[in-house]
C-alpha positions as CSV (number, residue, x, y, z in Angstrom):
1,M,27.5,-70.2,45.3
2,P,27.5,-66.8,47.0
3,P,29.1,-66.7,50.4
4,L,26.9,-66.9,53.5
5,V,26.9,-64.1,56.0
6,H,25.0,-64.9,59.2
7,G,23.6,-67.9,57.3
8,V,22.0,-65.7,54.6
9,H,22.9,-65.8,50.9
10,L,24.2,-62.4,49.8
11,S,22.5,-62.8,46.5
12,K,19.1,-62.9,48.2
13,L,19.6,-60.2,50.7
14,P,17.4,-57.1,50.3
15,L,18.8,-53.7,49.4
16,E,20.0,-51.6,52.2
17,R,20.0,-47.8,51.6
18,G,20.2,-48.5,47.9
19,V,23.3,-50.8,48.1
20,D,23.2,-54.0,46.2
21,L,24.6,-56.7,48.4
22,S,24.8,-59.3,45.6
23,T,28.1,-57.6,44.6
24,P,31.1,-57.6,47.0
25,P,30.2,-55.9,50.2
26,L,30.6,-52.1,50.6
27,V,32.4,-50.6,53.5
28,H,31.2,-47.0,54.1
29,G,30.1,-46.9,50.4
30,I,33.5,-48.0,49.1
31,Q,33.9,-51.1,46.8
32,L,36.6,-53.4,48.2
33,S,36.6,-56.2,45.7
34,K,39.9,-55.1,44.2
35,P,42.9,-54.0,46.3
36,P,41.9,-50.6,47.6
37,L,43.7,-47.5,46.5
38,G,44.8,-44.7,48.8
39,N,42.5,-43.9,51.7
40,G,40.7,-47.2,51.0
41,K,38.8,-45.8,48.1
42,Q,38.2,-47.9,45.0
43,L,38.5,-45.3,42.2
44,S,37.6,-47.6,39.3
45,K,34.0,-47.3,40.2
46,P,32.5,-44.2,41.6
47,P,32.2,-44.6,45.4
48,L,28.8,-44.6,47.1
49,E,28.1,-41.7,49.4
50,H,25.1,-42.1,51.7
51,G,23.7,-44.7,49.4
52,V,23.8,-42.5,46.3
53,Q,25.3,-44.0,43.1
54,F,27.5,-41.4,41.5
55,S,27.9,-43.2,38.2
56,K,24.7,-41.4,37.4
57,P,24.9,-37.6,37.7
58,P,24.3,-36.6,41.3
59,L,21.0,-34.9,42.2
60,E,21.1,-31.2,43.2
61,N,18.0,-30.2,45.0
62,G,16.2,-33.1,43.4
63,V,17.1,-32.1,39.8
64,Q,18.7,-34.8,37.6
65,L,21.8,-33.2,36.1
66,S,22.0,-35.5,33.1
67,K,19.1,-33.4,31.8
68,P,19.6,-29.7,31.4
69,S,19.5,-28.1,34.8
70,L,16.5,-26.0,35.6
71,E,17.0,-22.5,36.8
72,H,13.8,-21.0,38.1
73,G,11.8,-23.5,36.1
74,I,13.4,-22.6,32.7
75,H,15.1,-25.3,30.6
76,L,18.6,-24.2,29.7
77,S,18.6,-26.5,26.6
78,K,16.3,-23.9,25.1
79,P,17.7,-20.3,24.9
80,P,17.0,-18.7,28.2
81,L,14.3,-16.1,28.5
82,E,15.3,-12.6,29.5
83,C,12.3,-10.5,30.6
84,G,10.0,-12.8,28.7
85,I,11.9,-12.4,25.3
86,Q,12.9,-15.5,23.4
87,L,16.6,-14.9,22.4
88,S,16.5,-17.4,19.5
89,K,14.5,-14.8,17.7
90,P,15.9,-11.3,17.3
91,P,15.3,-9.5,20.6
92,L,12.7,-6.8,20.8
93,E,13.5,-3.3,22.0
94,H,10.5,-1.3,23.1
95,G,8.3,-3.6,21.1
96,I,10.2,-3.1,17.8
97,R,11.7,-6.2,16.0
98,L,15.3,-5.4,15.2
99,S,15.4,-7.8,12.2
100,K,13.3,-5.2,10.4
101,L,14.6,-1.6,10.2
102,P,14.0,0.1,13.5
103,L,11.6,2.9,13.7
104,E,12.9,6.2,14.9
105,Y,10.6,8.6,16.6
106,G,7.6,6.8,15.1
107,V,8.7,7.5,11.4
């Protein structure tokens, strides 16, 4: 049976700040079930910082980094847009497609 803490089963305790108390208790977001390593940090599992599980990619400004990061609302998994030109196609210069022979002086 799970140990009792203050007469409450740890397997039934609610989550506190995103920490699951059914596993061995966390001290300052550090897993102490195995002998701790230097500075008391258990490095086999990513430590918790402020209730954030870093086994998943951390969030930066609310953006999940496992997906391609967004810069100004543009998905970087697709070729980035420069001045509204899609670089997967040959770039346009002054409205002329360079995959065709360029026009010089309108000729």
